[in-house]
Every structure is written in structure tokens, then in C-alpha cells.
N, C-alpha and C positions, 0 to 999 in steps of 0.2 A: 439400782439397775437402770441402764439407759433405756428410756421409753420414747417411742416415736408415735405421735398421733397423726394419722393420715385420714383422708376421706376419699371414697371412691369417685371416679370420674362421673360427672353429671351427664345424663343423656342429652342435655341441652347445651353442652359445651360449645357447639357450633355457633351459639349466640353470645359467646364470651365478649367481655370488654376488651378493646384493643386501643392502644394509644400511639405506639411508635412503629408498628409493623402493619403491613397490608393484610387484609383478610383473605385467607385461602381455605378451601374445603378441608374439613377435618374428618378423617375416618374414625368413627366412634370405636369400633372394635379394636383397631390398632392402638388408639389412645388408651383404651382400657388395658390392653396387653402390656403396653409400655409402663403404665402406672403399677400394674401388678409386679412387673420385673423390678421396678424401683423399690417396692415394699419388700420383695424377696431379698434384694441386696442389702437393705437396711437390717433385716433379720439375720442374714449371713454374717454381717459385720458386728453382731452382738446386741442389736436393739430388740426390745419387746415391742412389736408393732400392734397398735390399737387402731384398727381400720373402721372408721365411721361409715355408715351407709350413705349412698349417693343422695343428693338433694335434687330431684328432677327439675324443680323450678328455679334453681340457682346455678346458672351456667358456670360461674367461676369458683364454685364452692370447694373444689379439690385443693385450692390454694390456701391451705389452713394456716399458713404462716401470717397472712395479712391481718386477720381479726384479733391477734393476740401476741404477746410475748410471754415467755415463761422463764422466770429467774429462780434461783434457789429459794428465795424468801416468799415469793408471791407470783401471781400471773396478773397481767394487766390487759383488759379488754378494750379494744379500740373502736371508735366510730369511723368506718371506712370513708375514704375520700370519694368513692363512687356510691351515690345514694342507693342504687339498685342492688348493691352488694351487702347492705347493712343487715339484712335478714340472715346472713351467714353466722352471726355471732352467737345467738342463743344456744344452739346445739353444741357449739364448741365450748361455750362457757360451762354448760352442764358436764361435759366430759372432763374439763380441766378442774372443776370444783372438787373432784375426787382426790386431787393431788396437791392443790395449792389454794391458799386464800386468794380471793379475787378482788381486784380494784378495777375501776373503770374510768376512762376518759370520756368527757361529755361534749356534745355539740355546743357551740359551733366549731369546736376543735375537731380536727381530723388527723388521723394517723394510721399508717399501715405498716405491718411488721416487715414487709419487704424493704422498708426504709431504715430498719434498725439493725446496725452492725455492732454486736457485742464483742468487746475485746477486754477481758479481765473485768475491772470495775467501771469501765467506760462504755457508754452507749453512744455511738456516732449515729445521728438520726438525720436522714435526708430531708431537706426542705425541697419538696417536689410538687408535682401536680396533685398528688394524693395526700400529702402530709403538710400541715401548715404550722406557722410559728406558734400559735396558741396550743396546738397539740403537743409540740415539743415542750412548751412551758409547763403544761399540766403534767406531762410525764416526769419532768425534772422534779416537780413538787411532790409527786407520789413516791419517787425513789430516793429523795434526799434523806429520809430517816434511815435508809438502808445503806447509805454511803456509796451510792452510785453517782457518777458524773455523767451528765447528758450534754452532748456537744452537737450543735446543729451543723449540717454540711449541705451547702447549696448544690442541687442536682439540676442539670440543664438538658442533658442529651438522651435521657432514657426514662423508663417508667419509675424505677425505684433506685435507691442508693446501691442496693445489692445486685442490681442489674449491671452496675459499673465497677463494684469492688467487693471482694470477699476475703476473709481471713483464712489462711492456709495452715496456721501454726508457725512456730519458729520465728515469730515476729515478722512474718512475711505476708504481704497482700498481693493478690492477683487483681489487676485493674486495667480499665480503659480510662486513663486520666483525662481524656478530652471531655468526658461527660459529667464531671463533678469537680468541686474545689478540693484539691488534694492537700491543701495547707493544714487543715486540722488534723490530718493523719501523719504529719511529719514525724520522723523518727523510726518509721518502719522500713523494712526492706521491701523492694517492689519487684514484681514480675509483671511486665507490661504484656497485654494481649498482643497477638500477632495482628498487624494492621489489616490483614485480609479477613480477620475474624473479630469484628468490633463487638459482637454480642457474647463473647466467650469469657467474660469475667466472673460469671456466677458458677462457683464450684462449691461442693459440700465436703468439708473436712470431717471425717469420722474416725477418731483414733489416728492411726498412722496412715490411713487411706484417704486419698482425694477422689471422690466420685466426680466424674467430669463428662459433659456431653460428648458423645462419640462423633458429633458433627464438626468438631473443632480440632483436627489433628495437629495443626501448626502450633497452636497454643499449648496443647498437651505436650508436644515435644519440648517446649520451653520449661514446663513444669518438671518434666523428667530430667532435663539437663541440670536442674537445680537440686536434684536428689529426691524429689517427691515421688511416692508410690501412687500411681494413678490407675483407677479402674474406670474405663469408659462405659457409658450407658447410653443406649439409643433412646432419645426422647423426641425424635423428629416430629411426631404428630402433636405432642404436647407443646412443642416450641411454637406451633402455629397459633396457640392460645397465649403467647407471650410468656411461656413458662420457662423458669430456670430450674435448678435442682433444689435450692434451699426452700423455695416457696411451697413445696408439696408435703412438708412435714413440720411438726413442732417437736423438737428434741430436747429432752431434759432428764435429769436423774430423779428416780423415785424409788421408794422401798420395793423390794421384791414381792 
């Protein structure tokens, strides 16, 4: 069964970490409504949604993708690149321990799940402000016995690798190639974001559906022109917290 772990929006989201966008007021009630709509859409598309309670003292804690990755064989818990966010991991570890054996990366390594793009048995990992070389090295060592290949990708223009590129299926990537080194991903088909929408590369592929921010109609048209079925979702308030669509859930297969 496809399982999605999410976490409710923190009441303190207004104090979230920001790196590449300016701070704007966030309406908490609207942010919560948009997050609920995200969870409902995941459920409609066939996921069993496990929604963890809000963490009032952890502004960024709804971004459950960052503290962990979940593979078929195990889950790996990360030390986040932002020290103030490292307290997010324990509750998430507890939730994941019901489904997977856990491994952990240790400091001074840092790694965030938003930098990990999984395609088959390859993990492309962003070398970014939040994820360092030692974190990538430790992840490669943990996953080597399971026959995964870990490939570093320099990121320069955005928060995480998946802020700049996501996998749509059909060997196709949606990308803003100005923000990362595309060479390690050679061999894929590309859909480039519309130049007027530089932040529109983060899409969530779920089965035959591409969940996509409603605020990027030009790039959505590019996806549809290539034959992808796109479901737009309004996450305008969450985007003020530097949110994409992949960062708000951990998706994996689990027994029913």
C-alpha cells in the first residue's frame, strides 16, 4: 500500500527558515487549509495518509521530507543542515520505525531529503547549503550494501536539488537547469520550466498524475503539451515558507 507520512502545519510557521526568498506574512489558517487539501489529494490518489501532529516549537516541521529518506530496504535519518531544525527528526524516526529498519547519518555530516532525487537505483544528491560532501559520502556507504548508487550534484541557485529538478516518470525531468549542474543527469529527457516561473521545477509524480502548484500555469502548459496529466494545487501560502510539493510528505510502499 502506498503510504504518505505528513505533519500538520506548525503554528510557528511564520518563523520558518528562508534562504532564497524574501519573508512575507503567512496566514496560518490558509496555510493549514492548503496543507489539508494536499493531504486529501494524496488520499484521493490512493495513498494512506498518516498525519503526524503539529510541532508548535518547530516552524519548519511540516517539511517531513528533509529529515529522512525511505527506500524499500530501510530508512535513513539525516542531521539537517540547519541546526534549529534538527529536533524534527525524533518524532519522524519513531513514525518510520514501524515500517522500516533505520540507519542514521552523523554530524559533522549534513544532509536534507530535499536534496535527494531518487530515480531507480540511483540517488542524485544535491551538494547545497544544507547538504555537504561528508553527508553524501556517509549516505553512499550506508546504501552500498543495497546496491544503490549515490551521485553528487552541485546546486547553486536554490535551496535544494529538488527545488530545481524533479522526476516525472517516462525518463523525463522537469528542471530549471540554471540552478544546478545537469551533467550527472545526462541521458534523461528534459522539460525546462518557463523562464517567467523559475521556481516551478518541483512537481510530485504520483502514479499517472503530476501534482503541480497552481501558481505556475506557463510551466503546467509545458507539462501538458508533453502528454502529462497535471492536477494543480493551490499552495500559495505554503510557498511563502519556501515550500514545494515533494517536501511535505514521505511516500513509500508498506504492508496494508
